[in-house]
Structures are given as C-alpha cells and as structure tokens.
N, C-alpha and C positions, 0 to 999 in steps of 0.2 A: 865488568870496569866499573870500579866503584863509582867515579865521577859520573856515568851515565844514568847507573842507577838512581843518583841522587835526584838528577832532571826528573827522572819518572817519578818519583816521590813528589816531587815538589808539583808537577803538573797532576799529581793526584787528590785524592779526597783527603782533608785533613780531618775531618769529622763526618757522621752521616748527613749526607745532602747532594746536590747536584754535582759534577765535574765541572772543575773552574773553564772559564772559555779563554783560557791562552794556553798555547804550545810548549813543547820544549825548546822550540827556537825562540822564543818570545823570553824564555828563562835566560839562557845564553846569552842574548842580547842585553838581558838587565844586567847579568854577572859583568858584561864587558863594560857597559856604562859604569857601574860602580864602583870598577877597579881602578877608574882614572881619577874620581872626585866626589865628594859627598854630593848627594843630587836629593832634590825634593819629590815629594810623591808625584807633584802635578807635573814637574820635569820629567820625571821617569814615565808617567801616562804618554807625554808628548812624542817623548822618545820611541815608545815602543807600539807607539799609535792604539793604545787601550784606553777604555773608558776608565774615570776615576775608580769606581767601584770596583772593576776587574783588577786595575791595579794595587788596589788596597788589600784584597784577595791575594793576589800573588806575593805582595809583601809577607803578609801573612805567613803563607808558604814557605817563603825564605827564612823567615824568623824561626818560625817551628824547626827547621834542618841547621839552626845556627850558621846560616849562609850570611849573615848580614847583621850590622848593628846601627841602631837608631838613636839619632841624638839630635840636638838642638839644631845643628848644624847638616845635620839632613841622613841620608842612608849611604852608609859605607860596607863594602866587603869585610869580613870579618877574615882573620888568618887561614880558618878553616876551608873559607868560602872561595877566599885566592888558591888554596891548595886544589880545591875541586875547577876551577875554572883552568889553571895549570895543566889539572888532568885532561879536560877536553881538549885545550889548546895542542896536546900532544897528539890527537888525530886530527881534530878540525882547526884550522887557523885561517886567517885572512877575512878579508871585506871588504876587497879591493873594487872601488868603483872603476868599470871600464869604459870606454865610448861604445856607441853603435858600431856594429861591424857585421860583415858576413855571416858571423857566427852566432851574433843574438839574435833575439825577436821581441825586443820590446825597447822603448824609448830609453828605461832605465834599465842598466846592469851592475851587477855586483857579483864578484867572483870568490870562491872559498877553495882553501886546499884540503884534502882529504889523503893523510898518509896511507902509504902502501894498501891500497883499495882494489886495484885495477882488475882483478881476479873476479870481483864481483861487479863489475858492470859489461852489461853486455851492449846494446846499442843507444844506452841514455834513455829509454822510455819511462823506467822505475824514475828516475829523477825529474824527466819533464812532469810525468803526473803526479808525484808528490807536489810541485813547484805550483802547478795549476789549481791543486787541492786549497791552497793558499789563499787563491787569488792572484797569482801570478799568470803572465803570458805562456810562460814555459821556462825551460832552462836546456843548457848546453853542456854536454860532459864530455871532458878532453881527459886522455891517460898521455903518462908520459914514459916512452918506450924509445930505449935507445938513444937517449939525449934529445930526444922529439916529442913534441906534442902530436897527439893524433886524435881524430875524432872517429870514433869506432862504429864502423860500417858503413864510411864514407868514402869513396874514392878521391885521393887527395888532389888527383889533377881536377876535380870540380870544384875545388875550393879554389877564390881568386881574392887577393888583397887582403888575404889574413896574417899577412908577415908581420905587419906592426903590431896586431893584437896579440899574434903570440908572443912578440918582444916583451910586450908590457907585461903579459902574464909571468913568463918568465924571469924577469928581471925583477920583479915584486914578489910574487911568490915562492921564488926558487923552487920549485919541482923538483923531486929525486925519481930513481927508477921506481915503476910500478905506482907512483902517487897520482891522483885526480884531481882535476880542476873541474869544479861546477860553477856555471854562470846561469842565476838567475837572472830572469829578464821579466820586468813589469814596467806598468805606467808611471812608478815612484819608484825611489830608490830604497825607501822603508818596505815593501813588500817586494823588492827584489831581493833585499838581504834576507828577509825572512823566508822566501824561496828558496833561496842557495843553501843557507844553513839546517832549515826541515830536511832538505833532499841530502844535504852531506851528513848528518845524525842519522838517518834510515839507514845509509850506506854503512856506516861505521858501525851499525849494529849487526847488519848483515855479515861483516867480516868477522864480527867476534862470533857468532853463531857457528861460525866456521862453513 
C-alpha cells in the first residue's frame, strides 16, 4: 500500500544520520492536523507532543516527500499529501474520545477503526503491547462480527455495563463486518491517540502482509 510506504519513508532517514525521534503514528496525526487548516511549527509541536527540534525534522521529512506546502500563513497539506491521507483513512480512521468503561484501562481513551482486519487479531495482546511501547497504559481490541462488537477471548457474560460504550463506538465509527476497533488508553488523550494509531498501523501492515 503506497500510503503506508510513504509513512515509512518519512519516518526513516533523509540523509546519513540518526533515525528521527518520531513514529509513523506521529506522521499520521500531523497529516490529519494539517488537513484541517494551516498550522505553524510551534503549534504542530504542541499538537504532537514533540520538541521543536524533532518537529523541524518531521517537517523537513514531510517536505522531502512533497506532502506539505510551507508559506507565511503556516504549513498545509499538498494535494499529494491529501491523497496519501485519504489512502491511510481507507484503512484506519477515527480518533474518537470515549469515556472510561469496563473496557478501558486508562483515564483518557481514544478509539480508531481498522477496516477488515479481524482475521489478524488473536486476543488483542499485540495491540496492547504496541500501545505500551509508546507510553500508554494499554489498548483494548474489539472485532465486529455478525452485527455485534466482540472482545476476543473474553466470555461476554463476564462483561457488564458495556452497552453504553458499545453504542458510542458503533454510532460514531460505524464498523462493518470484520472491522476492528482499537481503544488506546493512557493518562492523557494525546498518548491514548498515539497508542491507538500505532497499534492500528501495525495491524494494517499485518493484513497487507497476508
């Protein structure tokens, strides 16, 4: 998938030197922010939770891939950048804030939808581990089967008071058969979103690998 290859290139080295200190999920979050309105470097740094030096490197990498345009009013996505973002969103979408519930493990929780990825989900351990590696408290993975959200490996009778959160997820993310919802959980919303999108991108790569 070309859009994911673009993320990999942006996250890699532009020239000899150390690997940059940002993740592919940071790049996705940057593209999403820049798709809404022009954003200055300092503001982008705040949105992503990255230092200004790291943000400068990210901007340089985005520019090298022709994903952005820089002007006096700020940084915006180029038309190519918008195409790349649409490509990613065809697989990974959302960034839905959800309340604490029996399904979540942190004070701040953000859910994303991954299209058609249920066959690559076992018990959600891979998604949990991916979330923890980026500083989150964990992640919860749900699959949509036969019109219902299911928590893999968990007896539904053991879950209580989840109808409200299931309703929020279904009405906002609109999952279809074999879709996956990943909820990143952390002490703050930005880390929860980073966790959910990191786990989602890893899952998409597993799907594409076959």
